[in-house]
N, C-alpha and C positions, 0 to 999 in steps of 0.2 A: 504494500500500500504506500501511496505517496502522501506526504504531509508537509506543511509549511509552518515554520515558527512565526507566530504573529507578534508576540510581545513577551517581555518578562512578566511574571506574576508580580503585581506591585500594589502598593497602597498610595495614599495621597502624598506622603513624604518619603517613602522608601521603595526600593525594588529588590526582589529576591533573585540574585544572579544564578542560583542553582535551579530555579523553577521557571518553566516557560509555558505559555499558552500556545497550543498547537491546533491548527485547523486541518482536519483530515479529509481527503478527497472522497466524496461519496457518502459521508456521514451528515445527516441533515437534522437530527434531533438528539435530545439528551439520552433517550433510551438506547439508541444505537451506540452512542459514545460510551455508555456504561459497560457495554459488552467488551470493550477493549481494555478495561482496567487490568493491570498486571502485565501487559505486553511490553516487551523490550523494544527500545528505539536506539538508533545510532545516528549521530551527525558526524560526517567526515570532513576534515580539512585536508590541506595538502600534505601535512606531515603527521597529523595525529587524528584520533577520533575520540568523541565523548559519548559514553553510553548512558542511558537513562531508562526510566520505567514510567509508564502511564499510571498516575495515582488516582485521579478522579475526573469527573466531568466538570466543565466550566460553562455555565449559562445553559440556555435552552436551544442553541443553534448547532450543537454537535462539536464544539471545541472541547479539548481536554487539557489537563495540567500534567506536565511531565517533570519529574524530579531527576536531575542529572547528577552524575557522580561528583562533578566539580563545576565551578562557575563557567558560564558560557561567555565568550567575547561578544561585543556589540555587533561584530560582522555576521553573527549567526542569525540575526533577525532577518526574515525574508528568505532564508535558505531552506532548501528541501532536505528532509530527513527521511529515513526509511524505517518502517515498522517491521520487526522480525516476528514471525509466527505468533 
């Protein structure tokens, strides 16, 4: 499955660099997004990759929150990631 990082998970004054909001292609509502909880994701850069896990749904339009092993750089926003099995 293809997915795109939309934003960091954030509040009014803070942002959480290890957590990202991700829009998944073909997922339209919260119920479909909940079925993906626990799946592994990976974002790859030229030299390294960062792995993460889908932890929960975000909103009612099919977005999910992904918790990564370490903080993501700002260049990751808008980048495609792949969802493993």
